[in-house]
N, C-alpha and C positions, 0 to 999 in steps of 0.2 A: 460589047459591056459584059463584065462577068456577073456572075449571082450575087456576090456579096455588093457590088456597086449597086446593081438593081435593088436589092433588098434596102442599102441605105436609102436609095432615092423614094422607095416606097414608104419606108418608116417615117421619114421626115416629113411626109405628107399628112401622117397620121397625127390626131390631135389629143388623144388620151393616153398618157403615159405614166407609167409609175417609176419610181428610182429605188432599187434595193441597195441599201448601204447608204441613203441619205442621212445627214447629220447637221447639227447645229454648229459643228466647229468650222468656221468660214474659210479655214486654210486648206480643208480637205475637199478632194474632187466630189465627194458624195453631196456636199453643200453647194460647190460650183455649179453642177450639172443641174441640181434641183432648181436653183435660182434662175440660171439661164433658160431653161425650157419655160419657166412661169414668165419671164421676161418676154419671151417670144410667143406668147399666147397660146401655150400648151396647157391642157387641164393635167396637171401632174400631180399624182399623190405619192408622198414619201414612205418609204418602206424601212422600219427599223424598231426591233422590239426594244430597244433602250430608250425611245423616246414616246412621250405623248404627242408632242408638237414639234414641228420644224418650222420655225418662223411662226406665222399665223395659221398654218395649216396642220389639221389632225395627221398624226403619223400613226401608221398601221403596222403591226406585228409581222404580218405575212400578206402574201398576195389574195390568199382566199378571205380575208377580212376588208377588203376593199369595198366601197360602196357602188363603184362601177368598174366592169372589167376593162383593164388597159388593152388599147391596141399594142402597145410596145412597152416592154420593160426593160429599162436600162439597168444593168448590173454591173455594182461598183463594190464588189466583195471578193475575196481571194477565191481561187479555182475550188478549193474544197467546199466552201459553201456555195459557189456557183451551182454545183450539181444538185444542190437541194432545191435551188430557184428553178433548175431547169426541169425537174420532177414535177413541182407545185405547177409551174406554167403548163406542161403537158395535161396534168390532170383538169386544168382550168380552161383548156382549149385556147391559150393566148398565142397568137400565130406569129409574133416576133419577139426576138430576144436581142438587145444591143450589149456586147460585152466590152467593157472599157479595156484598154490595153492593160494586161496583166492579170484579168480577172476569171480567164478560162485556159485550160489546158487542152491537148489534143483528144483526151478521153470526154472531156465535157462537149467539145465540138461535135464529136462523133455521136455521142448521147442525143444532143439536140438535133441533130441531121437524122438519126434513126427516127426520132419522133415527128419528124417533117416540120419542125420549127423552122422558120426563116430566120437566119442569124446575120450578125455583122459581127466581126472581131478585129483586134489590132487597129482600131480606129476609135478616136474621142469623138463623141457627139458635140463637144464645145468647139472642136476645129469645124466640124460639119456644118453646125448652125452658122459660124463666122463666114463659112465658104458658100452658104446657101442662099 
């Protein structure tokens, strides 16, 4: 089993998640992922500075504003924004980052690995939850 697969299995067992890029737009992955995690009994906090609420959940502008440190952060933003998420996660000692397909580039992967953050990339949490 490779490192990414091992990280994925570990992450899916963790129950405190944050979704960076969560949205109220039901057609977007930021909404679908947030909703699916909640439906699967994860404690999940949405992160998006554009919203006060996503559904009935308080929405936070950044990871540092969360009332509870997440075990896993699911990233649903473009690669240039992902780099800021990686930096913030490192400062907060967040152990796991899950990058949805298209949300991280080679530079971001290298940065996260340099910080010792365990990552999953090029894999969709929606698919993983359906197969779990």
